C-alpha positions as CSV (number, residue, x, y, z in Angstrom):
1,M,-15.7,-3.3,39.4
2,P,-13.5,-2.1,36.4
3,R,-10.3,-0.4,36.9
4,P,-10.3,3.4,37.4
5,K,-9.9,5.3,34.2
6,R,-6.9,7.2,35.7
7,N,-4.9,3.9,35.9
8,I,-5.6,3.1,32.3
9,L,-4.7,6.6,31.3
10,A,-1.5,6.6,33.4
11,A,-0.4,3.3,31.8
12,A,-1.0,4.7,28.4
13,A,1.0,7.8,29.1
14,V,4.0,5.8,30.3
15,T,4.0,3.7,27.1
16,S,3.8,6.6,24.6
17,T,6.9,8.3,25.8
18,P,10.3,6.6,25.4
19,P,13.0,6.7,28.0
20,D,16.1,8.9,27.3
21,L,18.5,6.0,28.1
22,L,18.2,2.2,28.5
23,S,19.7,0.9,31.7
24,E,22.0,-2.2,31.8
25,G,20.0,-5.3,31.0
26,Q,17.3,-3.5,29.0
27,S,16.7,-4.0,25.3
28,L,14.0,-3.7,22.7
29,A,12.4,-6.9,21.4
30,R,9.6,-8.0,19.0
31,V,6.8,-10.1,20.3
32,I,6.6,-13.4,18.5
33,K,3.7,-15.0,20.4
34,A,1.7,-15.2,23.6
35,V,2.7,-18.3,25.4
36,G,0.4,-18.2,28.5
37,N,-1.0,-16.1,31.2
38,S,1.0,-12.8,30.8
39,I,3.9,-14.8,29.3
40,F,5.3,-13.9,25.9
41,L,8.0,-15.2,23.6
42,V,10.0,-12.3,22.2
43,E,13.0,-12.0,19.8
44,Q,15.9,-9.7,20.5
45,P,17.7,-7.9,17.6
46,G,20.5,-10.6,17.6
47,G,17.9,-13.3,17.0
48,K,17.9,-14.7,20.5
49,E,14.5,-15.7,21.8
50,L,13.4,-15.0,25.3
51,T,10.5,-16.0,27.4
52,V,9.3,-12.9,29.4
53,E,6.6,-11.9,31.8
54,L,4.4,-8.8,31.4
55,S,4.8,-6.4,34.3
56,A,1.8,-6.4,36.7
57,H,1.5,-2.7,36.0
58,F,0.2,-3.4,32.5
59,R,-1.9,-6.6,33.0
60,S,-5.5,-6.2,32.0
61,V,-4.8,-2.6,31.0
62,L,-2.9,-2.8,27.7
63,W,-2.9,-5.7,25.3
64,I,0.2,-6.8,23.2
65,K,-0.2,-8.0,19.7
66,R,2.2,-10.3,17.7
67,G,4.9,-8.2,15.8
68,S,4.7,-5.3,18.2
69,Y,7.8,-4.1,20.1
70,V,8.4,-4.1,23.9
71,L,11.2,-3.1,26.3
72,V,12.5,-6.0,28.0
73,D,14.6,-6.0,31.2
74,T,16.6,-9.2,31.7
75,L,18.0,-8.3,35.1
76,A,14.5,-7.8,36.7
77,L,13.9,-11.6,37.3
78,A,17.4,-12.6,38.0
79,E,16.9,-13.5,41.6
80,R,13.9,-15.8,40.9
81,N,14.5,-19.4,40.1
82,N,12.2,-20.1,37.2
83,K,12.3,-20.4,33.3
84,L,11.6,-16.7,32.6
85,D,14.4,-14.8,31.1
86,G,13.1,-11.3,31.9
87,E,10.2,-8.9,32.3
88,I,8.4,-6.5,29.9
89,V,8.8,-3.1,31.5
90,N,7.4,-1.0,28.8
91,I,5.3,-1.3,25.6
92,V,6.1,0.6,22.4
93,R,2.9,2.3,21.4
94,D,4.1,5.4,19.6
95,E,6.7,3.7,17.4
96,R,7.6,6.9,15.5
97,A,8.8,8.6,18.7
98,W,10.7,5.5,19.8
99,R,12.4,5.2,16.4
100,K,14.0,8.7,16.9
101,M,16.0,7.5,20.0
102,N,19.6,6.5,19.8
103,Y,19.1,2.9,21.1
104,W,16.6,1.9,18.4
């Protein structure tokens, strides 16, 4: 069975509104390419490349294209021993609203 429409609409609503402040360890990044199953290579504003995992909340609900922007949390996977540098916790969909924020 497909996912309920309320789950898809809830995920879309979360991504369209930017947070007021970014917590420690969170930063905006641009997607360079999809590496594997829900794994993406992103570039932070300083030019540092990170390998990050898409949050389970967004898997099979929203898709990410190359060149789009995402919100990455580098402290989310700190306790796991793997090669991932962080987790995608939000996807920038309404870029105009996100660009108005102080942290952009």
